[in-house]
C-alpha positions in Angstrom: -51.0 33.5 -57.1 -47.6 33.7 -58.8 -47.5 37.5 -58.3 -48.2 37.1 -54.5 -45.6 34.4 -54.2 -43.1 36.5 -56.0 -43.9 39.5 -53.8 -43.5 37.4 -50.6 -40.2 36.0 -51.9 -38.9 39.5 -52.6 -39.9 40.7 -49.1 -38.3 37.7 -47.4 -35.1 38.2 -49.5 -35.0 41.9 -48.6 -35.5 41.1 -45.0 -32.7 38.5 -45.0 -30.3 40.9 -46.7 -31.1 43.5 -44.1 -30.4 41.0 -41.3 -27.1 40.1 -42.9 -26.2 43.7 -43.3 -27.2 44.5 -39.7 -25.3 41.6 -38.5 -22.0 43.1 -39.6 -22.9 46.5 -38.0 -23.9 44.6 -34.9 -20.6 42.7 -34.7 -18.7 46.0 -34.9 -20.9 47.5 -32.2 -20.4 44.4 -30.0 -16.7 44.6 -30.6 -16.8 48.3 -29.5 -18.7 47.4 -26.4 -16.4 44.6 -25.3 -13.3 46.5 -26.2 -14.7 49.4 -24.1 -15.3 47.0 -21.2 -11.6 46.1 -21.3 -10.4 49.7 -21.9 -12.4 51.2 -19.1 -11.4 48.4 -16.7 -7.8 49.1 -17.4 -8.1 52.8 -16.6 -10.5 52.3 -13.6 -13.1 54.5 -15.4 -15.9 52.8 -13.5 -18.8 55.0 -14.7 -18.0 54.2 -18.3 -17.3 50.6 -17.5 -20.5 49.9 -15.8 -22.5 51.8 -18.3 -21.7 49.0 -20.7 -23.6 46.5 -18.6 -27.3 46.0 -18.1 -28.6 47.0 -14.7 -29.3 43.4 -13.9 -26.1 42.0 -15.3 -24.1 39.2 -13.6 -20.3 39.0 -13.5 -18.7 35.7 -12.7 -15.1 35.8 -11.8 -12.4 33.1 -11.7 -13.1 32.0 -8.1 -16.1 29.7 -7.6 -17.5 32.2 -5.1 -17.5 35.1 -7.5 -21.0 35.4 -8.9 -21.7 39.1 -8.5 -24.8 41.2 -9.3 -24.0 44.7 -10.4 -24.1 46.5 -7.0 -21.7 43.9 -5.5 -19.4 44.0 -8.5 -19.4 47.8 -8.5 -18.3 47.8 -4.8 -15.5 45.3 -5.6 -14.3 47.3 -8.6 -14.4 50.7 -7.0 -12.0 49.4 -4.3 -9.4 49.1 -7.2 -8.9 52.6 -8.6 -6.4 51.4 -11.3 -8.6 48.5 -12.5 -7.3 45.5 -14.3 -5.9 45.1 -17.8 -7.0 42.3 -20.1 -6.9 42.6 -23.9 -8.7 40.5 -26.4 -6.6 38.5 -28.9 -9.4 36.5 -30.4 -13.2 36.9 -30.3 -16.2 35.0 -31.6 -19.8 36.4 -31.6 -23.1 34.6 -32.5 -26.6 36.0 -32.5 -30.0 34.7 -31.6 -32.4 34.4 -34.6 -34.2 37.6 -33.7 -30.9 39.5 -33.5 -31.6 41.0 -30.1 -29.2 39.0 -28.1 -25.7 37.7 -28.8 -23.2 35.5 -27.0 -19.5 35.6 -27.3 -16.3 34.0 -26.3 -12.9 35.7 -26.3 -9.3 34.7 -25.5 -7.7 37.4 -23.4 -4.2 38.1 -22.3 -3.0 39.7 -19.1 0.5 40.6 -18.2 0.3 39.0 -14.7 -2.0 36.0 -15.4 -1.4 35.2 -19.0 -4.2 33.7 -21.2 -7.7 33.6 -20.0 -11.2 33.3 -21.5 -14.1 35.6 -21.3 -17.6 34.5 -22.3 -20.9 36.1 -22.0 -24.2 37.4 -23.3 -25.1 40.8 -24.7 -28.5 42.3 -25.3 -29.6 45.0 -27.7 -31.0 48.0 -25.8 -32.2 51.4 -26.8 -28.7 52.6 -25.9 -26.8 50.0 -27.9 -25.4 46.6 -27.0 -25.0 45.9 -23.2 -23.3 43.1 -21.4 -25.9 41.0 -19.5 -23.5 38.4 -18.3 -19.7 38.1 -18.3 -17.7 35.1 -17.1 -13.9 35.2 -16.8 -12.1 31.8 -16.6 -8.6 30.5 -16.7 -8.6 27.5 -19.1 -6.5 24.6 -17.9 -4.3 22.8 -20.5 -5.4 19.1 -20.8 -1.9 17.9 -20.0 -1.9 19.4 -16.5 -5.7 19.1 -15.7 -5.5 16.2 -13.3 -2.8 17.9 -11.2 -4.6 21.2 -11.1 -7.8 19.4 -9.9 -5.8 17.7 -7.2 -4.6 21.1 -6.0 -8.1 22.6 -6.1 -9.5 19.7 -4.1 -6.7 20.0 -1.5 -7.4 23.7 -1.2 -11.1 23.2 -0.8 -10.5 20.5 1.9 -8.2 22.9 3.8 -10.7 25.7 3.6 -13.5 23.4 4.7 -11.4 22.2 7.7 -10.5 25.8 8.6 -14.2 26.8 8.6 -15.1 23.9 10.9 -12.9 25.3 13.7 
């Protein structure tokens, strides 16, 4: 009995050490994937860029209407040969217990728009980590939140009125 318990404990310890070791390698692989997303977008290298997404991925842009499947997002991106340049200045990654999926949030910077936030989900595939969902947002500082919401509501009311005509 003691021998069986000892063997089971050693197997579990070995497994948990493997998961910890793999986690660091996975973090580096995920960083490489996300850094690649930003690098390829900045150069407009769309084949490499979209190779880092799953075929059924979803990209959510900053506008409420921007929830794009991959074919729609590809069409949008390919209209912009020079792409867009965001670079990560901070990133956090967490894993599901089985280690086959991860979620992240990152603070990005952009010369034109300043700070933004990217969040999303990656899945482990036979070809490495792939982005299954990416969401780009512009965080609103709490001190100006109420005024920004007023502006958004006024814009939405104007658009609604224009569409009625």
